[in-house]
C-alpha positions as CSV (number, residue, x, y, z in Angstrom):
1,X,63.2,140.3,115.6
2,X,64.2,136.9,114.2
3,X,66.1,136.0,117.4
4,X,63.1,136.9,119.5
5,X,60.9,134.7,117.3
6,X,63.3,131.7,117.4
7,X,63.6,132.0,121.2
8,X,59.9,132.5,121.8
9,X,57.6,130.3,123.9
10,X,58.0,126.5,123.7
11,X,56.6,124.8,120.6
12,X,52.8,124.0,120.8
13,X,51.7,120.9,118.9
14,X,48.6,122.6,117.5
15,X,47.9,122.9,113.7
16,X,46.7,126.6,114.1
17,X,49.7,127.5,116.2
18,X,52.2,125.9,113.8
19,X,50.7,127.6,110.8
20,X,50.7,131.0,112.5
21,X,54.3,130.7,113.7
22,X,55.4,129.4,110.2
23,X,53.8,132.4,108.5
24,X,55.3,134.8,111.0
25,X,58.8,133.2,110.5
26,X,58.5,133.5,106.7
27,X,57.5,137.2,106.9
28,X,60.3,138.0,109.4
29,X,62.9,136.4,107.1
30,X,61.6,138.3,104.1
31,X,61.8,141.7,105.8
32,X,64.9,141.3,107.9
33,X,68.3,142.5,106.6
34,X,70.8,139.8,105.7
35,X,73.4,140.7,108.3
36,X,70.8,140.9,111.1
37,X,69.3,137.6,109.8
38,X,72.6,135.9,109.9
39,X,73.4,137.2,113.4
40,X,70.1,136.1,114.8
41,X,70.3,132.7,113.2
42,X,73.7,132.1,114.6
43,X,72.6,133.1,118.1
44,X,69.5,130.9,117.9
45,X,71.6,127.9,116.7
46,X,74.1,128.5,119.5
47,X,71.4,128.6,122.1
48,X,69.7,125.5,120.6
49,X,73.1,123.7,120.6
50,X,73.5,124.3,124.3
51,X,70.0,122.9,124.9
52,X,70.9,119.9,122.7
53,X,74.1,119.3,124.7
54,X,72.2,119.5,127.9
55,X,69.6,117.1,126.6
56,X,72.4,114.6,125.6
57,X,73.9,115.0,129.1
58,X,70.5,114.2,130.6
59,X,70.2,111.2,128.4
60,X,73.6,109.8,129.3
61,X,73.1,110.2,133.0
62,X,69.5,109.0,132.9
63,X,70.4,105.9,130.9
64,X,73.1,105.1,133.4
65,X,70.7,105.5,136.3
66,X,68.1,103.2,134.5
67,X,70.7,100.5,134.1
68,X,71.7,100.8,137.8
69,X,68.1,100.6,138.8
70,X,67.5,97.5,136.8
71,X,70.5,95.8,138.5
72,X,69.3,96.9,141.9
73,X,65.8,95.4,141.2
74,X,67.3,92.2,139.8
75,X,69.5,91.8,142.9
76,X,66.6,92.5,145.3
77,X,64.4,89.8,143.7
78,X,67.3,87.3,143.5
79,X,68.1,87.9,147.2
80,X,64.5,87.2,148.1
81,X,64.4,84.2,145.7
82,X,61.2,85.6,144.2
83,X,59.3,84.1,141.2
84,X,61.3,84.8,138.0
85,X,58.3,85.7,136.0
86,X,57.1,88.3,138.5
87,X,60.7,89.7,138.8
88,X,61.0,90.0,135.1
89,X,57.6,91.8,134.7
90,X,58.3,94.3,137.5
91,X,61.7,95.0,136.2
92,X,60.4,95.6,132.7
93,X,57.5,97.9,133.9
94,X,59.8,100.0,136.1
95,X,62.3,100.3,133.2
96,X,59.6,101.4,130.8
97,X,58.3,104.1,133.2
98,X,61.8,105.4,133.8
99,X,62.5,105.7,130.1
100,X,59.2,107.7,129.6
101,X,60.3,110.1,132.4
102,X,63.8,110.4,130.8
103,X,62.3,111.1,127.3
104,X,59.9,113.8,128.7
105,X,62.8,115.4,130.6
106,X,64.9,115.6,127.4
107,X,62.0,117.0,125.3
108,X,61.3,119.6,128.0
109,X,65.0,120.6,128.0
110,X,64.8,121.2,124.2
111,X,62.0,123.8,124.8
112,X,59.2,121.7,123.5
113,X,55.9,122.0,125.4
114,X,55.4,118.6,126.9
115,X,51.8,119.5,127.9
116,X,50.6,119.0,124.4
117,X,52.5,115.8,124.1
118,X,51.0,114.5,127.3
119,X,47.5,115.3,126.0
120,X,48.2,113.4,122.8
121,X,49.6,110.5,124.7
122,X,46.5,110.5,127.0
123,X,44.1,110.6,124.1
124,X,46.0,107.9,122.2
125,X,46.3,105.8,125.4
126,X,42.5,105.9,125.9
127,X,41.9,104.8,122.3
128,X,44.4,102.0,122.5
129,X,43.0,101.0,125.9
130,X,39.4,100.7,124.5
131,X,40.7,98.7,121.5
132,X,42.7,96.4,123.7
133,X,40.3,95.8,126.6
134,X,40.7,92.1,126.3
135,X,44.5,92.4,126.5
136,X,44.1,94.6,129.6
137,X,41.9,91.9,131.2
138,X,44.6,89.3,130.4
139,X,47.2,91.6,131.9
140,X,45.2,91.9,135.1
141,X,44.7,88.1,135.1
142,X,48.4,87.6,134.8
143,X,49.0,89.8,137.8
144,X,46.5,87.7,139.8
145,X,48.2,84.5,138.8
146,X,51.6,85.9,139.7
147,X,50.4,87.1,143.0
148,X,48.4,84.0,144.2
149,X,50.5,81.4,142.3
150,X,47.8,78.6,141.8
151,X,50.4,76.7,139.8
152,X,54.0,76.9,138.5
153,X,55.9,75.8,135.5
154,X,56.0,72.0,135.4
155,X,52.7,71.4,137.3
156,X,50.1,69.1,135.8
157,X,46.8,70.9,135.8
158,X,43.2,70.9,134.5
159,X,42.0,74.3,133.3
160,X,39.5,75.6,130.8
161,X,38.8,72.0,129.7
162,X,42.4,71.1,129.1
163,X,44.8,68.7,130.9
164,X,48.5,69.2,130.7
165,X,51.8,70.4,132.1
166,X,52.4,74.1,132.5
167,X,55.3,75.0,130.1
168,X,55.3,78.8,130.2
169,X,53.6,81.6,132.2
170,X,53.7,85.2,130.7
171,X,51.9,88.3,131.8
172,X,49.1,87.9,129.2
173,X,48.8,84.1,128.6
174,X,49.8,80.7,129.9
175,X,50.9,77.7,127.8
176,X,50.5,74.1,128.7
177,X,51.5,70.8,127.0
178,X,48.8,68.2,126.8
179,X,49.4,64.4,127.2
180,X,49.2,64.1,123.4
181,X,51.9,66.8,123.0
182,X,49.8,69.7,121.9
183,X,50.7,73.2,123.0
184,X,47.6,75.1,124.4
185,X,47.7,78.8,124.9
186,X,45.1,80.1,127.5
187,X,44.5,83.8,128.1
188,X,45.2,84.7,131.7
189,X,41.9,86.6,132.0
190,X,39.9,83.5,131.4
191,X,42.4,81.4,133.4
192,X,42.3,83.6,136.5
193,X,38.5,83.6,136.5
194,X,38.0,79.9,136.0
195,X,38.5,76.7,138.0
196,X,42.1,75.4,138.1
197,X,42.7,71.8,139.3
198,X,46.4,71.4,140.1
199,X,47.3,67.8,140.4
200,X,51.0,68.5,141.3
201,X,50.6,71.0,144.1
202,X,50.0,68.5,146.9
203,X,52.1,65.4,147.7
204,X,51.4,62.6,148.2
205,X,48.1,62.0,146.5
206,X,45.4,59.4,147.3
207,X,44.2,56.8,144.8
208,X,40.8,55.1,145.3
209,X,40.3,52.0,143.1
210,X,36.7,50.6,143.0
211,X,36.5,46.8,142.1
212,X,33.1,45.1,141.6
213,X,33.1,41.4,142.6
214,X,30.4,38.8,142.5
215,X,28.1,38.2,145.5
216,X,29.4,35.2,147.5
217,X,33.1,36.0,147.0
218,X,34.9,35.9,150.3
219,X,35.9,39.5,151.2
220,X,39.0,38.4,153.1
221,X,40.3,36.7,150.0
222,X,39.6,39.9,148.0
223,X,41.3,42.0,150.6
224,X,44.4,39.8,150.9
225,X,44.8,39.7,147.1
226,X,44.5,43.4,146.6
227,X,47.0,44.2,149.4
228,X,49.4,41.7,147.9
229,X,49.1,43.4,144.5
230,X,49.7,46.8,146.1
231,X,52.8,45.6,147.8
232,X,54.4,44.7,144.5
233,X,54.6,48.3,143.3
234,X,57.5,50.3,144.9
235,X,55.7,53.6,143.9
236,X,52.9,52.9,146.3
237,X,53.6,54.6,149.6
238,X,53.0,53.5,153.2
239,X,53.0,55.2,156.6
240,X,56.7,55.8,156.5
241,X,56.1,58.7,154.0
242,X,54.7,61.9,155.6
243,X,51.1,62.4,154.6
244,X,50.6,58.8,153.4
245,X,48.9,55.8,154.9
246,X,49.3,52.0,154.4
247,X,47.1,50.5,151.7
248,X,43.7,49.3,152.9
249,X,40.6,47.6,151.5
250,X,37.0,48.1,152.6
251,X,33.5,47.0,151.3
252,X,32.3,50.3,149.9
253,X,28.8,49.4,148.9
254,X,26.4,46.6,148.0
255,X,25.0,47.1,144.6
256,X,22.2,45.4,142.7
257,X,24.5,43.0,140.9
258,X,27.9,43.3,142.7
259,X,29.8,44.0,145.8
260,X,31.9,47.2,145.4
261,X,35.3,46.9,147.1
262,X,37.5,49.9,147.4
263,X,41.3,49.8,147.4
264,X,42.9,53.0,148.8
265,X,46.6,53.6,148.2
266,X,48.9,56.7,148.1
267,X,51.5,57.8,145.5
268,X,53.5,60.9,144.7
269,X,52.2,63.4,142.2
270,X,54.8,62.4,139.6
271,X,53.8,58.7,139.8
272,X,50.1,59.2,140.3
273,X,48.8,58.3,136.8
274,X,51.4,55.5,136.3
275,X,50.2,53.8,139.5
276,X,46.6,54.0,138.4
277,X,47.3,52.5,135.0
278,X,49.4,49.7,136.7
279,X,46.7,48.9,139.2
280,X,44.0,48.7,136.5
281,X,46.0,46.2,134.5
282,X,47.4,44.1,137.4
283,X,44.0,43.8,139.1
284,X,42.3,42.8,135.9
285,X,45.0,40.2,135.1
286,X,45.6,38.7,138.6
287,X,42.3,38.6,140.4
288,X,40.7,36.0,138.1
289,X,43.8,33.9,138.4
290,X,43.1,33.6,142.1
291,X,39.5,32.6,141.7
292,X,38.0,36.1,142.2
293,X,35.6,37.0,139.4
294,X,34.4,40.4,138.4
295,X,30.7,41.2,138.5
296,X,28.7,42.7,135.8
297,X,25.0,43.9,135.6
298,X,22.7,40.9,135.2
299,X,19.0,40.2,135.6
300,X,17.2,37.0,136.5
301,X,14.0,36.3,134.6
302,X,11.5,33.8,136.0
303,X,8.9,32.5,133.6
304,X,5.7,30.9,135.1
305,X,3.5,28.7,132.9
């Protein structure tokens, strides 16, 4: 009787079932002769030991297969030179799923009813999912960023109101370093649904400088001086660089108080901001030295007696 009870149907994870089986086991032990009790216990332990050895064998083989699968996935991504963040994420996800399958196989081998465990996991997963809806959104956003690659580590971007260099991309958030050396962490959910201005993705980049000079200033003098200034900076590109053009100057508009002249040059993404700062300072310093004065808003007032 005891042997039949110990070898009965797989364990059900239900309070009522556990209480009933516990009461039945106590009653059986109380009424069973000692020699029969000892014999039944030894037989049950032996059978459970065999199941335990089989479960351990499944674990050893399964763990080896999981390690081999991880290596195969890593080699496949390395061969295709895929994005390291995407490769790491897929490898981790596949490994986690394989471990879940292995654990369920071991539990089933021991005679535990995995249906009840699956129901508990499903209920717990639903509760966790509802509590972590924001995290799930960031997870989905991370997948979108990994799939479409609007930027990579090292790019200078504007996103969610911040300017900075991308320092880290994870599956739930992205970190960037601002120009004043702050580290900003942006959730991938908001990042994937917002505007992203990537200043590093295209090379070379065009720079348009607008200079306001006084009416009556000879435009040829302004053009010659601005082109001379542009030729002094080795980071300003010309037509010899694919995608770039020689610097040029045009009259962009005629304002109420000034003539707006535009200087257009090209520079690499890495030197873009440096060229802008250099042009601002050099134009401000050298144009007046060559008789070209900047204009400013003014109003002529005529008084009649």
